[in-house]
N, C-alpha and C positions, 0 to 999 in steps of 0.2 A: 707319547710324543717322541718323534725321532729327532735326534740332534745330528745335523749334517753340516756341511760347509759349502760356501760359495766363494771360490777362489781363495780358500784357506780361512775365511772368516766364518765363525759359527752362526748357524741359523736353525730354526726349529720348525717342525711341521705340526699340524693340528692334532695328529694322533699317530697310530701305527697302521701299517698295512694289514689287511685281513689275514687271519691265521691260516696257514696251510691246513687243509682238511675241512675248513669251514665253507659255508655257502657264501658266495660273493654277494655283496649288497647290490640291489637293483640300482639303476641310474636312469636319468633323463638328460640326454645330451643332444646336441644339434649337429646334423650331418651337413655335407656340402650343399645340398638342395634346400636347406633350412627346415628340414623335417625333424621332428623329435624322434629319437631312437632310444630304445630301452634294451636291457640285457636280453630280454626274450626275443628281440629281433634277430639275434644271432644264435638261436636255439639249436642244439645238437652239434654246433661247430666247436672246435677247439679254438679258444680265444687267447691271443697274446695282447695284453693291454700295454702298449708302449706309452707311458705317461711322461710328458715333457713340459717344461716351462713355456717354450715357444718354438715353433718351427723356424722362426726368424733368427735363430742362433746356430752356429756351426755344429755344435755337438748334437743338438736336437735334429737338425737336418740330416746329419750323418746317420743317426740311429734310424730315422725313418727310411733312408735309402738302403741301409743294410738289411733291415727287416723286410723291406719291399722285395729285394733280390732273393732272399731266402724263402719267403712265403710263396713265391711264384712256383716253387718246386714241390709244395705240399698241398695235397688235396684235403679239403675239409678243415683247413686252418685259416683263420682270419686275424689280421693284425688291426687292432683298433688304436689309432694314434690319437691320444687324448690330451688336449691342452686348453688354455684359455683363449687361443687365437680365434679371431672371427672366421667363420666358415669361408668367407671370400678370400682371405689371406691364405688359409690352408689349401684351398683349391688352386690358387695361383701358384703356390709353392709346388704342389704336385704336378701341375701342368708344365711349369718351367723346368723342374728337375727330372721329369719323366718317371715320377713315382705313380705307379698304376695299380699296385696290388695291396695297398693299405686303405683302410677307411679312416678318414679324418673326422673327429668328433670334437665339438666345442662345448665348454661349460658356460656358454654365454647367457642362457636363460635360467638355468637352475644351478646354483653353486654348491649343491649338496654333495656332488661327487667328491670333491676335494676333502670335505669333512668325513664322509662315509668311508673313504678309502685311506684316510690318514695322510694325505699328500698335499694339503693346502699349506703353503709357506706362510708362517705367521709374522716373521720379522726380517729385517735386512732389506736390501735394495729390491729383492724379488717378492716381497710380501704381497700376498693375494694371488700369486701364480701357483702352479703345481710343481712339486719336486720331481726329480727324475727317478722313475721307478718302473719296474716291469712286474706284471702279474700274469700268470698263465692259469686259465680256467679250462676245465674239461667240458664235455658236451652237456653236462647237467649243472654247470656253473659252480662246481666245487673248486676251490683254490688249490692248485697243485704246485705252484712255485711262486715265490715273491723275491724281489730284490729292491730294497731302498738303496739307491746308489749314494754312497756316503759323501761324495763331492759332486756338486751340480755340474762342474765342468768336465767330469769324467764320463766315459761311455759305460753303458750297462754291460753285463756279462752275456753277450749274445749266445755263446756256446751253451751255457746252462739252460737258458730260456728255450732255445730251439730244441735242445735234447729232450727237455721235458715235454714239449709239444709233440715231437716225433714219437716219443714213447707212448703217447696217448692215442696214436693213430691205429 
């Protein structure tokens, strides 16, 4: 269980992020076209999982935009922006904000992602949403980098996540 904060108040998550060096758990998430997506759908690509509570918040929106700008420069890297947002809302956000290089995925049909990746928030005002975290996976889905952001209102360490992804190219 990770102990993090939301605007300074303590909150907890379901568990811990997958260990570096371990195989990433599979998932079943929903894309913008309402199709189910699994980890295998991004086979052989380097994956940056940008896990956020909701794109409808300023820090989550900022992280999606920053990763969007950076991944446009990297071949064979995909950013999966994962939240509990409905696919319609995520698509609207991307269209409105000009975010074209990330894939938005929703936990709307199967809530096991939050549990399997240890990011489901258990208490506080954001209970039921996902915490802010970044996980980088190589082409064979081995975990190469993780960051559980300690304060929900704080941005992740883009530099470390992107450096890990670039080193895998």
